[in-house]
C-alpha positions in Angstrom: 0.0 0.0 0.0 1.3 3.5 -0.9 0.3 7.0 0.1 -1.2 9.2 -2.6 -2.2 12.8 -2.8 -4.5 13.7 -5.7 -4.7 17.3 -6.8 -8.2 18.0 -8.1 -11.7 17.2 -6.8 -13.6 17.1 -10.1 -14.9 14.0 -11.7 -11.4 13.0 -12.9 -9.8 13.6 -9.5 -12.5 11.8 -7.5 -12.6 8.9 -10.0 -8.8 8.6 -9.7 -9.0 8.7 -5.9 -11.6 5.9 -5.8 -9.7 3.7 -8.2 -6.4 4.0 -6.2 -8.3 3.5 -2.9 -10.0 0.3 -4.3 -6.5 -1.1 -4.9 -5.5 -0.6 -1.3 -3.7 2.7 -1.3 -4.2 5.5 1.2 -5.5 8.5 -0.7 -6.2 12.1 0.1 -7.6 14.7 -2.3 -7.0 18.4 -2.3 -8.8 21.2 -4.2 -9.4 24.9 -3.6 -13.2 24.2 -3.9 -15.5 21.5 -2.8 -15.9 18.4 -5.1 -17.6 19.0 -8.4 -17.7 22.8 -8.2 -15.6 23.7 -11.3 -15.7 22.2 -14.8 -17.4 19.0 -13.5 -20.3 21.2 -12.4 -20.6 23.2 -15.6 -20.9 20.5 -18.3 -24.0 19.2 -20.1 -24.2 16.3 -17.6 -23.9 13.6 -20.4 -22.1 10.3 -20.0 -21.4 10.3 -23.6 -20.7 6.8 -24.8 -21.8 7.6 -28.4 -18.8 10.0 -28.7 -16.4 7.4 -30.0 -14.4 9.8 -32.1 -12.5 12.7 -30.5 -13.3 16.2 -31.7 -10.9 17.1 -34.5 -10.1 20.6 -35.7 -11.6 21.2 -39.1 -9.0 21.4 -41.8 -11.0 22.8 -44.7 -10.5 26.5 -45.3 -14.2 27.4 -45.7 -15.0 26.0 -42.2 -12.0 27.7 -40.6 -12.9 31.0 -42.2 -16.5 30.6 -41.0 -15.2 30.1 -37.4 -12.8 33.0 -37.7 -15.6 35.3 -38.8 -17.9 34.1 -36.0 -20.5 32.6 -38.3 -20.9 29.4 -36.4 -22.4 29.0 -32.9 -20.5 25.7 -32.5 -17.2 27.6 -32.0 -16.3 31.2 -31.4 -12.7 32.4 -31.8 -11.3 35.5 -30.1 -8.5 36.7 -32.5 -6.6 38.1 -29.5 -6.3 34.6 -28.2 -4.5 33.2 -31.2 -0.9 34.4 -30.5 -0.8 32.8 -27.0 -2.5 29.6 -28.2 -0.7 29.3 -31.5 1.6 26.4 -30.4 -1.3 24.3 -29.1 -3.6 25.2 -32.1 -1.0 24.2 -34.6 -0.4 20.9 -32.9 -4.1 20.4 -32.8 -4.4 21.0 -36.5 -1.5 18.6 -37.1 -3.0 15.8 -35.1 -6.4 16.3 -36.8 -5.1 15.0 -40.1 -7.3 12.0 -41.1 -4.7 9.3 -40.5 -3.7 10.8 -37.1 -7.3 11.3 -36.1 -8.1 7.7 -37.0 -5.2 6.5 -34.8 -6.4 8.6 -31.9 -10.0 7.3 -32.4 -8.8 3.7 -32.0 -7.7 4.4 -28.4 -10.3 7.0 -27.6 -13.1 4.7 -28.5 -11.6 2.0 -26.3 -11.8 4.2 -23.2 -15.2 5.7 -24.0 -16.7 2.3 -24.5 -16.4 1.5 -20.7 -17.7 4.8 -19.4 -21.3 3.8 -18.5 -20.2 0.5 -16.9 -17.7 2.4 -14.7 -20.3 5.1 -13.8 -22.9 2.4 -13.2 -20.7 0.7 -10.7 -19.8 3.8 -8.8 -23.4 5.2 -8.8 -24.7 2.0 -7.4 -22.1 1.9 -4.7 -22.7 5.6 -3.9 -26.5 5.2 -3.7 -26.7 7.7 -6.5 -28.7 5.8 -9.2 -31.5 8.3 -8.8 -29.2 10.9 -10.4 -28.6 8.8 -13.5 -30.9 8.8 -16.5 -30.5 5.9 -18.9 -32.7 7.5 -21.6 -30.1 8.2 -24.3 -29.2 11.5 -26.0 -30.7 13.0 -29.1 -29.6 15.3 -31.9 -32.3 17.5 -33.2 -32.3 18.8 -36.8 -34.5 21.5 -38.2 -34.2 20.8 -41.9 -35.3 17.6 -43.6 -32.2 17.4 -45.8 -29.8 17.7 -42.7 -31.8 15.1 -40.8 -31.6 12.6 -43.7 -27.9 13.2 -44.2 -27.3 12.7 -40.5 -29.2 9.5 -40.4 -26.8 8.0 -43.0 -23.7 9.1 -41.2 -25.0 8.1 -37.8 -25.9 4.6 -39.1 -22.3 4.2 -40.3 -21.0 5.1 -36.8 -23.5 2.9 -35.0 -22.5 -0.1 -37.2 -18.8 0.6 -36.8 -18.9 0.8 -33.0 -21.8 -1.4 -32.1 -24.1 1.4 -30.9 -27.9 1.4 -30.5 -29.4 4.1 -32.6 -33.0 5.1 -33.3 -34.4 7.8 -35.6 -37.5 9.8 -34.8 -39.6 12.1 -37.0 -40.5 15.5 -35.6 -44.1 14.5 -35.2 -43.2 11.4 -33.2 -40.7 13.4 -31.2 -43.4 15.7 -30.0 -45.3 12.6 -28.8 -42.3 11.4 -26.9 -41.5 14.8 -25.6 -44.8 16.6 -24.7 -42.8 19.7 -23.6 -42.0 20.5 -27.2 -44.0 23.4 -28.7 -42.9 22.8 -32.3 -41.8 19.9 -34.4 -38.4 19.8 -36.0 -37.6 17.7 -39.0 -36.5 14.9 -36.7 -33.9 13.5 -34.3 -31.4 10.7 -34.1 -31.2 9.2 -30.6 -28.2 7.4 -29.2 -29.8 4.9 -26.9 -26.7 3.8 -25.0 -25.8 7.3 -23.6 -26.6 8.3 -20.0 -27.1 11.6 -18.4 -27.6 13.2 -15.0 -30.0 15.8 -13.6 -27.2 17.3 -11.5 -23.6 16.8 -12.5 -22.1 18.4 -9.4 -24.3 16.3 -7.1 -23.1 13.1 -8.9 -19.5 14.1 -8.3 -20.3 14.9 -4.7 -22.0 11.5 -4.3 -18.8 9.8 -5.5 -16.7 12.0 -3.2 -18.9 10.9 -0.3 -18.3 7.3 -1.2 -14.6 8.0 -1.3 -14.7 9.5 2.2 -17.0 6.7 3.5 -14.3 4.2 2.4 -11.6 6.0 4.4 -10.4 8.7 2.2 -10.1 12.4 3.0 -10.7 15.6 1.1 -8.9 18.7 2.0 -10.1 22.1 0.8 -7.3 24.5 0.1 -5.4 26.1 -2.7 -2.4 24.1 -3.7 0.2 26.7 -4.6 3.5 24.9 -4.9 4.6 21.3 -5.3 8.1 20.1 -4.4 9.9 16.8 -4.7 11.7 15.6 -1.6 13.4 12.5 -0.3 10.2 10.9 0.8 8.0 11.8 -2.1 6.1 15.1 -2.6 5.2 18.2 -0.6 2.3 20.4 -1.5 2.2 23.9 0.0 -1.3 25.2 0.5 -3.1 27.9 2.3 -2.4 27.5 6.0 0.3 24.8 5.8 1.4 21.9 3.6 0.6 18.2 2.9 3.1 15.4 2.1 2.7 12.1 0.4 4.8 9.5 -1.3 3.0 9.8 -4.6 1.3 12.8 -6.3 -1.4 12.8 -8.9 -2.1 15.9 -11.0 -5.8 15.8 -12.0 -6.4 19.6 -12.2 -8.0 19.7 -15.6 -7.2 23.1 -17.3 -5.1 24.2 -14.3 -2.7 21.2 -14.7 -0.2 22.9 -17.1 0.2 25.9 -14.8 0.9 23.6 -11.8 3.4 21.5 -13.8 5.2 24.5 -15.2 7.0 24.9 -11.9 8.5 21.4 -12.3 9.8 22.3 -15.8 6.9 20.8 -17.9 5.5 22.7 -20.9 2.2 21.2 -21.6 0.4 22.6 -24.7 -3.4 22.7 -24.2 -6.2 24.2 -26.2 -8.4 26.0 -23.7 -12.0 25.9 -24.9 -14.3 28.0 -22.7 -17.9 26.8 -22.3 -21.0 28.6 -20.9 -24.2 27.5 -19.4 -27.4 29.0 -18.1 -30.6 27.6 -16.5 -34.1 28.6 -17.7 -37.5 28.0 -16.3 -39.6 26.0 -18.7 -43.0 24.3 -18.9 -42.5 20.6 -18.5 -39.4 18.4 -18.7 -37.3 16.7 -21.4 -36.7 13.0 -20.9 -33.2 13.2 -22.3 -30.6 15.8 -23.4 -30.6 17.0 -26.9 -27.9 18.6 -29.1 -29.6 21.3 -31.2 -27.4 20.5 -34.1 -28.2 23.7 -36.0 -27.2 25.9 -33.1 -24.3 24.2 -31.3 -25.9 23.9 -27.9 -27.1 21.0 -25.7 -30.4 21.4 -23.8 -31.1 19.2 -20.8 -33.7 19.3 -18.0 -31.9 19.5 -14.7 -32.6 20.2 -11.0 -32.4 24.0 -11.5 -34.4 24.1 -14.8 -33.4 23.6 -18.4 -29.7 23.9 -18.7 -28.4 25.2 -22.0 -24.7 24.4 -22.5 -22.7 26.0 -25.3 -20.0 24.7 -27.6 -16.4 26.1 -27.6 -15.2 29.6 -27.2 -11.4 29.9 -27.8 -10.4 33.0 -25.9 -7.9 34.5 -23.5 -7.8 33.1 -19.9 -8.9 36.4 -18.3 -11.2 37.6 -21.0 -14.7 38.8 -19.9 -17.7 36.6 -20.5 -19.1 36.6 -24.0 -22.6 35.4 -23.9 -23.2 35.4 -27.6 -23.3 31.6 -27.9 -25.6 31.2 -24.9 -27.9 33.9 -26.1 -28.1 32.4 -29.5 -28.8 29.0 -28.0 -31.5 30.2 -25.6 -33.3 31.9 -28.5 -33.2 28.7 -30.5 -34.3 26.6 -27.5 -37.2 29.0 -26.9 -38.6 28.2 -30.3 -38.6 24.5 -29.4 -39.8 24.6 -25.7 -41.7 27.1 -23.7 -39.1 29.0 -21.6 -40.2 31.4 -18.8 -37.2 33.4 -18.0 -33.7 32.7 -16.8 -33.0 31.2 -13.3 -31.3 33.8 -11.1 -27.5 33.6 -10.8 -27.4 30.5 -13.1 -24.9 31.7 -15.7 -21.5 29.9 -15.6 -18.4 29.7 -17.6 -15.4 27.4 -17.4 -12.6 25.8 -19.4 -12.4 22.5 -21.1 -8.9 21.1 -21.1 -8.3 19.9 -24.7 -5.0 18.2 -25.6 -3.8 18.7 -29.2 -3.4 15.0 -29.7 -7.1 14.6 -28.6 -6.3 11.9 -26.0 -6.1 12.6 -22.2 -2.7 12.5 -20.7 -2.7 9.5 -18.3 0.4 7.9 -16.8 3.7 8.4 -15.1 5.5 11.8 -15.4 8.5 11.4 -17.7 11.1 13.1 -15.5 9.9 12.6 -11.9 9.4 9.5 -9.9 6.1 8.9 -8.2 4.4 11.8 -10.1 1.4 10.9 -12.1 -0.8 12.7 -14.7 -4.5 12.3 -15.3 -5.9 15.4 -17.2 -6.6 16.8 -20.6 -10.0 15.1 -21.2 -11.4 17.9 -23.4 -15.2 17.7 -23.5 -15.3 14.3 -21.8 -13.9 14.7 -18.3 -17.3 14.0 -16.8 -17.8 11.0 -19.0 -14.3 9.6 -18.6 -13.2 10.4 -15.0 -13.9 7.0 -13.4 -12.5 5.2 -16.5 -9.2 6.9 -16.7 -9.0 6.7 -12.9 -9.1 3.0 -13.3 -6.5 3.1 -16.1 -4.1 5.2 -14.0 -4.5 2.8 -11.0 -3.6 -0.1 -13.3 -0.6 1.8 -14.6 0.6 2.4 -11.1 0.2 -1.4 -10.6 2.4 -2.1 -13.6 0.0 -2.3 -16.6 1.7 -1.6 -19.9 -0.1 -2.1 -23.3 -0.9 -0.2 -26.4 -3.6 1.9 -24.8 -1.5 3.0 -21.8 1.4 3.8 -24.2 -0.9 6.0 -26.3 -2.1 7.9 -23.2 1.4 8.2 -21.7 2.7 11.8 -21.0 
C-alpha cells in the first residue's frame, strides 16, 4: 500500500482517488473548492458513450474562415487569443489530419466504451442511481435534408462501434416529448448514452463514497509542489501536505501547476458557458440542437443550455453570444419562462492537441502521475481513466497505456 495525494476534486480527481483506494492505497484529495464545483459542475451532464471519435479541428479552409468570422455557434474564436494559443492550435491542426485522427480514435473509442459501466458501478455503490438517466441522448435537426444526411452518417457510426441508434420524426418526437411546442424535421437518438439531472451532485456522491471508504478531502489552494526525499510536498493555504505519490488531476489548471516542475504542456483552452431557464414541462433526455451548437437538458435547476467552444484568453470577460443564440433557439422548441437567477456559468475544457487525455507516469519525476486533458469528456471519462491510471501504477503496460502516456 502506498500513500497518494490527488490534486483536483472534479470527476477525474475523485474517479482517480476511488480507483487508487480500491487497490488498497491510502488516498487524500486536495482542491481549492468542494468536489464538483468547477468544470465538472458546468458541463452538459452527459455520460457520452456515443462519442467514440474525439473532436478534431476542421482542416478545410471554408470552415476555418466561418469560425474565424464568428458565423458558427459551435465555436467562437477570439482573435486576440490566437498568438498565445498558437503552439497548441498548430499541434491540434497537425493531429487532426485524417490518419492521425483515425489512430487517436482507436484508443479514444476504447476508453469511451467502458464509461457507462464504470459510472454504473460507482453510482450503485454511492447510492446515486436516482441521479442517472438511462434514456439516451438526441440530436435535433430542423431541416429535412440535414436530418436525412445525419441518419446516413449516424448509421455508419452505429454499425462501426456497435451502438444502439434510433431515428424519430419531428411529429413522433413531440409525442415522446410533450414539452416540445414545435416539431423539428427529426432527431437521431443514441440509446446507450446516459445523463444526469445534476452533474455536481453526482461528483459529490462519488466523493462521499470515497470518504466513507476511508479517504479524506482537504479544501485548500495548492500553490506549490516540491519533490523531496520521501516523495512530494504540496504547499497550500495554512500549511502543507506530504505524500509518497502525487497525482495531478487539475484539468485546465494542470499545465500551470506542472510548469513549476519544468513541464511545458500545450493545451487548447475551450471555454464553455451554461445558463438555466424556467420551462414548462421536462425533457426525458438531453438534446444537441445541431443547427445551433448547444445542448439542452432538464436539470434540477431548470433547463440547462450548454454551449460549444469559445477559444479566448484566460482572463477575458464573459461573451454570452453563444448562450444567447442557444437560448433563443431553445425558446422556439420549448416554452421558456425566463432565466433562473444567478445561473450563468463559464469554465474551461482542457483539450489536448493529440485529442487523448494524458494519463500515466510523469516522464522526468518518480512517483508523479498525470490524469488530465479530457477535453469535452472529463465528466464521462473520470472513473474510466482513474481505473486506467491505477492499473498503470500497478504495472500495466499495453498499447492503450502507451498511447495515453505523457
